[in-house]
C-alpha positions as CSV (number, residue, x, y, z in Angstrom):
1,M,18.0,-1.7,-26.3
2,L,16.3,-4.5,-24.3
3,K,12.6,-4.1,-23.2
4,C,11.7,-4.4,-19.8
5,R,9.9,-7.7,-20.2
6,E,13.2,-9.2,-21.9
7,V,15.0,-8.0,-18.9
8,S,12.6,-10.0,-16.3
9,E,12.4,-12.9,-18.3
10,Q,16.5,-13.3,-18.1
11,M,16.7,-12.3,-14.8
12,S,17.6,-15.6,-12.9
13,D,20.0,-16.3,-15.8
14,Y,22.0,-13.0,-15.1
15,I,22.3,-13.4,-11.7
16,D,23.6,-17.0,-12.1
17,G,25.9,-16.1,-15.0
18,E,24.4,-18.1,-17.6
19,V,24.2,-15.5,-20.1
20,S,26.7,-14.3,-22.9
21,A,28.9,-11.4,-22.0
22,I,27.6,-9.6,-24.7
23,R,24.0,-10.3,-23.2
24,R,25.6,-9.4,-20.0
25,A,26.2,-6.1,-21.3
26,R,23.1,-5.2,-22.7
27,L,20.9,-6.3,-19.5
28,A,24.0,-4.2,-17.4
29,L,23.3,-1.2,-19.5
30,H,19.4,-1.5,-19.4
31,L,19.8,-1.8,-15.4
32,L,21.5,1.0,-15.1
33,M,19.0,3.0,-17.2
34,C,15.7,1.5,-15.8
35,G,14.7,2.2,-12.3
36,H,12.6,-0.4,-12.2
37,C,14.4,-3.4,-13.5
38,R,17.2,-2.3,-10.9
39,R,14.7,-2.6,-8.2
40,F,13.8,-5.9,-9.5
41,F,17.4,-7.2,-10.0
42,H,18.0,-6.2,-6.4
43,Q,15.0,-8.4,-5.2
44,M,15.9,-11.0,-7.1
45,R,19.6,-11.0,-6.0
46,L,18.3,-10.6,-2.3
47,I,15.9,-13.5,-2.8
48,T,19.1,-15.9,-4.1
49,Q,21.1,-14.4,-1.1
50,V,18.7,-15.5,1.5
51,V,17.6,-18.6,0.1
52,G,21.9,-19.4,-0.3
53,R,22.0,-18.7,3.1
54,Q,19.0,-20.7,4.3
55,E,20.2,-23.9,2.7
56,S,24.1,-23.6,4.1
57,S,22.3,-23.4,7.6
58,D,20.0,-26.3,6.7
59,L,17.0,-24.4,6.9
60,R,15.7,-24.7,3.4
61,L,12.8,-23.3,2.0
62,H,10.1,-25.9,0.4
63,D,10.3,-26.0,-3.3
64,E,6.6,-25.3,-3.3
65,Q,7.0,-22.0,-1.2
66,A,10.4,-21.0,-3.4
67,G,8.2,-21.7,-6.6
68,R,5.3,-19.4,-5.3
69,M,7.6,-16.8,-4.4
70,A,9.4,-16.8,-7.7
71,E,6.4,-16.9,-9.2
72,Q,4.6,-14.1,-7.6
73,I,8.0,-11.8,-8.5
74,R,7.8,-12.7,-11.9
75,R,4.0,-11.9,-12.0
76,D,5.2,-8.6,-10.3
77,A,7.9,-7.6,-12.8
78,A,5.6,-8.9,-15.8
79,Q,3.0,-6.4,-14.8
80,K,5.6,-3.7,-14.3
81,A,7.2,-4.3,-17.4
82,E,3.8,-4.4,-19.2
83,A,2.8,-1.2,-17.7
84,T,6.3,0.6,-18.7
85,D,5.6,-1.0,-22.3
86,N,2.3,0.6,-22.3
87,N,3.5,4.0,-21.2
88,N,6.7,3.6,-23.9
89,R,3.4,3.5,-26.8
90,R,1.8,6.4,-25.0
91,G,5.2,8.5,-24.9
92,E,5.9,8.6,-21.5
93,P,9.5,7.6,-20.0
94,D,9.7,4.4,-18.2
95,H,13.3,5.2,-17.0
96,E,14.3,7.1,-13.9
C-alpha cells in the first residue's frame, strides 16, 4: 500500500491523468482508505477546477500566486503525511 507522502507527491499527476493504470488503481485504493488523502485530493481537484474556470473566463491567476497556493497545499499535505507516518510508527491508525 502506498504511504500518504507518496500519494501527496503524485496527486497532481493523478488528477491530470498522467499516471499509469496500475499507479492510478493504487492511488484510488489509498484514497478509498485514507480520509486525510481523500480530503487533500478533493482540495486539489477543487483548485484545479477553479483555476480552469478562471482561465476560461480570462480571470487568470498570476503564476506566482498559483505557485504559492500549490506550495502551501504541498506543505500542508507533507505535514499531515509526516504526522500520519509518525502515528503509524507508534501504532496509531491513520485511516478513518
